[in-house]
ROVEX-12857 format. One record per residue (C-alpha): residue in one letter; x, y, z. Coordinates in steps of 0.1 Angstrom, whole numbers. Each point is the difference from the previous one (the first is absolute). Layout:
ROVEX-12857
REC / a / X / Y / Z
...
//
This chain:
ROVEX-12857
REC / m / 52 / -1 / 209
REC / p / -35 / -13 / -3
REC / a / -28 / 26 / -2
REC / n / -34 / 1 / 15
REC / a / -21 / -19 / -25
REC / t / -20 / 30 / -11
REC / l / -11 / -15 / -33
REC / l / -2 / -36 / 10
REC / n / -18 / 5 / 33
REC / g / -35 / -10 / -8
REC / a / -29 / 23 / -8
REC / p / 12 / 35 / -10
REC / p / -16 / 33 / 10
REC / t / -27 / 13 / -23
REC / g / 18 / 32 / -8
REC / g / -29 / 19 / 14
REC / d / -27 / 16 / -22
REC / v / 22 / 5 / -30
REC / r / -27 / 17 / -21
REC / a / -3 / 27 / 27
REC / r / 37 / 9 / -4
REC / p / 11 / 24 / -28
REC / p / 24 / -17 / -24
REC / d / 26 / 26 / 8
REC / e / -1 / -10 / 37
REC / i / 4 / -36 / -9
REC / v / 30 / 7 / -22
REC / a / 15 / 23 / 27
REC / m / -2 / -29 / 25
REC / i / 16 / -24 / -24
REC / e / 28 / 24 / -6
REC / k / 5 / 5 / 37
REC / s / 2 / -38 / 5
REC / d / 30 / -1 / -24
REC / l / -16 / -29 / -18
REC / r / 21 / -11 / -30
REC / g / -10 / -27 / -25
REC / r / 7 / -35 / 13
REC / g / 1 / -15 / -35
REC / g / 37 / 6 / -2
REC / a / 6 / 35 / -14
REC / g / -8 / 19 / 32
REC / y / -17 / 29 / -17
REC / p / -21 / 22 / 25
REC / l / -36 / -10 / -3
REC / a / -13 / 35 / 7
REC / k / 18 / 13 / -31
REC / k / -14 / -28 / -22
REC / i / -35 / 8 / 13
REC / a / 4 / 37 / -7
REC / a / 12 / -8 / -36
REC / v / -31 / -21 / -7
REC / r / -23 / 26 / 14
REC / d / 16 / 28 / -21
REC / a / -2 / -22 / -31
REC / a / -37 / -8 / 6
REC / k / -8 / 37 / 5
REC / a / 19 / 10 / -31
REC / t / -14 / -27 / -23
REC / g / -35 / -5 / 14
REC / r / 5 / -37 / -1
REC / a / -11 / -22 / 28
REC / p / 30 / -13 / 20
REC / l / 6 / -36 / 10
REC / v / 18 / -17 / 29
REC / i / 18 / -33 / -2
REC / a / 12 / -19 / 30
REC / n / 29 / -21 / -13
REC / a / 0 / -33 / 20
REC / y / 16 / -20 / -28
REC / d / 31 / -13 / 19
REC / a / 21 / -5 / -32
REC / d / 29 / -15 / 21
REC / p / -12 / -35 / 9
REC / d / 23 / 0 / 30
REC / s / -14 / 32 / 15
REC / p / -38 / -5 / 5
REC / l / -4 / 33 / 19
REC / s / -34 / 10 / -14
REC / r / -14 / -35 / 3
REC / t / 11 / -1 / 37
REC / l / -15 / 34 / 6
REC / i / -33 / -10 / -16
REC / k / -1 / -32 / 20
REC / h / 4 / 20 / 33
REC / s / -20 / 31 / -10
REC / p / -20 / 0 / -32
REC / l / -22 / 27 / 15
REC / g / 31 / 22 / 5
REC / v / 9 / -2 / -37
REC / l / -36 / 8 / -10
REC / r / -3 / 29 / 23
REC / g / 33 / 14 / -10
REC / t / -10 / -3 / -37
REC / m / -33 / 18 / 7
REC / i / 19 / 28 / 18
REC / a / 24 / 4 / -29
REC / a / -30 / 2 / -24
REC / v / -16 / 27 / 21
REC / a / 32 / 19 / 2
REC / v / 3 / 2 / -38
REC / g / -37 / 3 / -7
REC / a / -4 / -34 / -16
REC / r / -32 / -20 / 0
REC / e / 16 / -32 / -11
REC / a / 29 / -21 / 13
REC / i / 16 / -34 / -8
REC / v / 20 / -24 / 22
REC / y / 23 / -18 / -24
REC / l / 11 / -35 / 9
REC / h / 23 / -28 / -13
REC / p / -21 / -27 / -17
REC / k / 12 / -26 / 26
REC / a / -13 / 22 / 29
REC / e / -34 / -18 / 1
REC / d / -3 / 0 / 38
REC / e / 8 / 37 / 1
REC / r / -26 / 7 / -27
REC / r / -27 / -18 / 20
REC / a / 9 / 18 / 32
REC / l / -3 / 34 / -18
REC / e / -32 / -9 / -17
REC / s / -15 / -12 / 33
REC / e / 9 / 33 / 17
REC / l / -14 / 20 / -30
REC / a / -33 / -18 / 4
REC / k / -2 / 10 / 36
REC / l / 10 / 36 / -7
REC / e / -25 / 5 / -28
REC / g / -13 / 36 / 3
REC / s / 26 / 10 / 26
REC / l / 29 / 9 / -22
REC / g / -8 / 37 / -4
REC / g / -14 / -4 / -34
REC / v / 32 / -17 / -13
REC / l / -5 / -31 / -22
REC / i / 29 / -24 / 7
REC / s / 5 / -31 / -21
REC / v / 27 / -27 / -1
REC / a / 20 / -8 / -32
REC / l / 25 / -27 / -7
REC / g / 33 / 5 / -19
REC / p / 14 / -24 / -26
REC / g / 28 / -17 / 21
REC / g / 37 / 6 / -4
REC / f / 22 / 26 / 15
REC / m / -8 / 28 / -24
REC / g / -37 / -3 / 7
REC / g / 5 / 22 / 31
REC / e / 20 / 28 / -16
REC / e / -22 / 31 / 1
REC / s / -1 / 8 / -37
REC / a / -3 / -36 / -10
REC / l / -29 / -2 / 25
REC / m / -18 / 28 / -18
REC / n / 3 / -20 / -33
REC / v / -14 / -31 / 17
REC / l / -31 / 20 / 12
REC / e / -4 / 12 / -36
REC / s / 0 / -36 / -12
REC / k / 35 / 3 / -15
REC / r / 32 / -19 / 6
REC / a / 19 / 6 / 32
REC / m / 27 / 22 / -15
REC / a / 16 / 32 / 12
REC / r / -10 / 34 / -13
REC / q / 21 / 30 / -8
REC / r / 0 / 26 / 28
REC / p / -8 / 29 / 0
REC / p / -29 / 2 / 0
REC / y / -3 / -14 / 34
REC / p / -31 / -18 / 13
REC / a / -9 / 29 / 22
REC / s / -7 / 21 / -31
REC / l / -9 / -26 / -26
REC / g / -7 / -35 / 14
REC / v / -25 / -27 / -6
REC / e / -23 / 10 / -29
REC / q / 17 / 34 / -1
REC / r / -13 / 8 / 35
REC / p / 21 / 15 / 28
REC / t / 9 / -31 / 19
REC / l / 14 / -5 / 35
REC / i / 19 / -33 / 1
REC / s / 14 / -8 / 35
REC / s / 9 / -32 / 18
REC / a / -26 / -16 / 23
REC / e / 24 / 3 / 28
REC / t / 3 / 38 / -6
REC / l / -38 / 5 / 0
REC / a / -5 / -22 / 30
REC / w / 17 / 27 / 20
REC / l / -27 / 26 / -7
REC / p / -26 / -10 / 26
REC / h / 27 / 0 / 27
REC / i / 12 / 34 / -11
REC / l / -34 / 17 / -2
REC / e / -14 / -14 / 33
REC / r / 31 / -2 / 21
REC / g / 23 / 25 / -15
REC / v / 29 / -24 / 0
REC / r / 32 / 2 / -20
REC / a / 5 / -27 / -27
REC / d / 31 / -14 / 18
REC / s / 0 / -37 / -8
REC / k / 4 / -23 / -31
REC / l / -10 / -35 / -9
REC / v / 29 / -21 / -10
REC / s / 5 / -36 / -11
REC / v / 30 / -16 / 16
REC / t / 13 / -30 / -19
REC / g / 31 / -21 / -5
REC / a / 23 / -12 / 28
REC / v / -21 / 10 / 30
REC / r / -17 / -21 / 26
REC / s / -35 / 14 / -3
REC / p / -6 / 13 / -36
REC / g / -32 / 19 / -6
REC / v / -17 / 34 / -2
REC / y / 8 / 25 / 28
REC / e / -11 / 35 / 8
REC / v / 32 / 19 / 10
REC / a / 8 / 36 / 9
REC / l / 13 / 21 / -29
REC / g / 36 / 8 / 10
REC / a / 6 / -35 / 15
REC / t / 34 / -14 / -11
REC / l / 1 / -31 / -22
REC / a / 17 / -18 / 29
REC / e / -30 / 8 / 22
REC / i / -24 / -12 / -26
REC / l / 18 / -33 / -5
REC / d / 1 / -4 / 38
REC / a / -38 / 5 / 1
REC / a / -3 / -30 / -24
REC / g / 18 / -22 / 25
REC / g / 36 / 9 / -10
REC / v / 22 / -13 / -28
REC / i / 8 / -36 / -3
REC / g / 38 / -4 / -1
REC / e / 23 / 27 / -13
REC / l / -15 / 29 / -21
REC / k / 17 / 8 / -34
REC / g / -25 / 25 / -15
REC / i / -34 / 16 / 3
REC / h / -22 / 3 / -31
REC / v / -23 / 30 / 4
REC / g / -29 / 10 / -22
REC / g / -10 / -32 / -18
REC / p / 10 / -12 / -35
REC / t / 13 / 34 / -11
REC / g / 17 / 9 / 33
REC / g / 36 / 1 / 8
REC / i / 20 / -24 / 22
REC / l / 19 / 16 / 28
REC / s / 28 / -16 / 19
REC / a / -4 / -12 / 36
REC / t / 21 / 29 / 11
REC / r / -29 / 23 / -10
REC / r / -25 / -16 / 24
REC / g / -1 / 34 / 18
REC / t / -17 / 16 / -30
REC / r / -34 / 13 / 10
REC / l / -34 / -9 / -16
REC / d / -4 / 35 / -14
REC / f / -9 / 10 / -36
REC / d / 29 / 24 / -4
REC / e / 26 / -20 / 20
REC / l / -7 / -31 / -21
REC / r / 4 / 20 / -32
REC / a / 33 / 14 / 13
REC / a / 11 / -36 / 7
REC / g / -7 / -10 / -36
REC / t / -33 / -17 / 3
REC / h / -36 / 10 / 6
REC / m / -31 / -10 / 20
REC / g / -15 / -18 / -29
REC / s / -23 / -28 / 9
REC / g / 10 / 2 / 37
REC / q / 18 / -33 / -1
REC / i / 31 / -4 / 22
REC / r / 18 / -33 / -7
REC / a / 29 / -13 / 21
REC / i / 27 / -16 / -21
REC / a / 21 / -26 / 18
REC / e / 38 / -2 / -1
REC / g / 11 / -25 / -26
REC / t / -23 / 15 / -27
REC / c / 16 / 12 / -32
REC / i / -13 / 35 / -8
REC / v / 7 / -3 / -37
REC / a / -24 / -30 / -1
REC / e / -25 / 20 / 20
REC / a / 2 / 29 / -24
REC / a / -3 / -23 / -30
REC / k / -31 / -16 / 14
REC / l / -16 / 33 / 6
REC / f / 6 / 12 / -35
REC / a / -13 / -33 / -14
REC / y / -32 / 7 / 18
REC / l / -1 / 36 / -12
REC / a / 6 / -10 / -36
REC / k / -29 / -23 / 2
REC / e / -24 / 25 / 17
REC / t / 8 / 31 / -21
REC / c / -30 / 12 / -19
REC / g / 23 / 4 / -31
REC / i / -14 / 34 / -12
REC / c / 33 / 19 / 3
REC / v / 33 / -11 / -14
REC / p / 22 / 11 / 29
REC / c / -18 / -23 / 24
REC / r / -9 / -28 / -24
REC / v / 35 / -3 / -15
REC / g / 19 / 12 / 30
REC / t / -14 / -26 / 25
REC / a / 8 / -28 / -24
REC / r / 35 / 12 / -8
REC / v / 8 / 5 / 37
REC / q / -14 / -35 / 7
REC / g / 22 / -15 / -27
REC / i / 32 / 18 / 11
REC / l / -6 / -9 / 37
REC / e / -7 / -37 / -9
REC / s / 32 / 0 / -21
REC / v / 20 / 13 / 30
REC / q / -17 / -25 / 23
REC / s / 10 / -28 / -25
REC / q / 37 / 10 / 1
REC / l / -3 / 16 / -35
REC / g / 5 / 36 / 12
REC / r / 23 / 26 / -16
REC / d / 18 / 29 / 15
REC / e / -22 / 25 / -17
REC / d / -33 / -15 / 14
REC / t / -3 / 23 / 30
REC / k / 4 / 30 / -22
REC / w / -27 / -12 / -24
REC / l / -23 / -9 / 29
REC / g / 4 / 36 / 14
REC / e / -8 / 15 / -34
REC / l / -30 / -22 / -5
REC / g / -13 / 10 / 34
REC / d / 5 / 37 / -7
REC / h / -19 / -4 / -33
REC / m / -29 / -18 / 16
REC / e / -3 / 26 / 28
REC / q / 0 / 29 / -24
REC / f / -22 / -12 / -27
REC / s / -25 / -26 / 13
REC / l / -36 / 10 / 0
REC / c / -9 / -11 / 36
REC / g / 14 / -7 / 34
REC / f / 6 / -37 / -9
REC / g / 29 / 8 / -23
REC / i / 10 / 32 / 17
REC / t / 6 / -17 / 34
REC / a / 13 / -34 / -12
REC / p / 36 / 13 / -3
REC / s / 2 / 4 / 37
REC / i / 7 / -38 / 1
REC / l / 31 / 6 / -21
REC / r / 13 / 31 / 18
REC / t / -3 / -15 / 34
REC / t / 14 / -34 / -7
REC / m / 29 / 11 / -22
REC / y / 10 / 25 / 27
REC / e / -7 / -18 / 32
REC / f / 9 / -35 / -11
REC / a / 28 / 8 / -24
REC / e / 20 / -31 / 11
REC / d / -28 / -23 / -13
REC / y / 2 / 16 / -34
REC / r / 38 / 1 / 0
REC / a / 4 / -37 / 8
REC / h / -24 / -10 / -27
REC / i / 14 / 23 / -27
REC / e / 38 / -1 / 8
REC / d / 4 / -34 / 16
REC / h / -29 / -18 / -17
REC / r / -12 / -15 / 32
REC / c / -29 / 6 / 24
REC / p / 14 / 14 / 33
REC / t / -26 / -20 / 19
REC / g / 2 / -32 / -20
REC / s / -37 / 0 / -4
REC / c / -4 / 10 / -36
REC / k / -7 / -25 / -28
REC / p / 2 / 10 / -36
REC / v / -33 / 11 / -15
REC / r / 14 / 6 / -35
REC / a / 23 / -21 / -21
REC / r / 8 / 29 / -23
REC / r / 5 / 37 / 7
REC / y / -29 / 23 / -6
REC / e / 7 / 18 / -33
REC / t / -17 / 28 / -19
REC / m / 6 / 17 / -33
REC / v / 18 / 27 / 19
REC / q / 23 / -18 / 23
REC / p / -2 / 10 / 37
//
């Protein structure tokens, strides 16, 4: 179910004379629009703005706004696509957010490879000089790597520190960059604000990156509530038979093809065992071994973890090793139990969403593709015949899993 291309449809509205609107009115309109954060977690933007305003009032510290356009997932360039189509929309939305929280300064945060997008934003900023309601907007580049876009690691980068997660609480809204109340929201979220203020629209669509076994992969704007099947059809349809749908990017779960009726909705995806994440929807063709898919995902996560917390740093590596052992026909009967326990530990004790959400890969694949695991562990064979051993010896640790 494609949506009207609200965000990708050229020049956005101005949002009206934002300075003439009381901040309470702006927040009320955002709340009425039901705008939830498009960065993955789906937290209501109006509540986040209110928290920043309250913290600024209580502490007397000047608040800051950050538009996160980092696109940590290389296969889901949502912010880059949005900036390509509407750099002005991102800047106006960032300015409106700054006015809403009482900030005089805002930053658009980009991946270091987003050079074209940086130039587009800086070109628009040069044209808008003096017409941003007194808000100074600058562009900053992150360090590269997946964790460079995580919100607490992002704060460290802006303070000239390593891109590593922080303990929360305190949350950025109360104690963010340089101990200032900080509103961090995705560029896609903020780009909605001019439309909401001038047109009074509801935030009813989402950018997604459709990849994998589809005829026309790319970034699409689709209606929130569209089914996964409708989204795959919008990308030209699936090539061949569909085995699974990977939703949410590298830390997202893999749903079986029978779940194609699941709707693109923050709460419904969570109930299905995955999350909105980076907005990537990947079609996995029949004939693919899901054990191998899970092993590849955890190999990527083990490489990209910032390493600051033990549950994530050690957990991703141990899960990778066990999955690669299973893939290499070196599995043991107790492996699924250990994978479940490792996933629980990561979810409960990791510092940030990277480690907290990664176990969705294990939960969905072990439940929905149990036969792939059973064939590897019990019969020591790949059910699809596609796996090749990636380890000559079983992954071992001091405490045997």
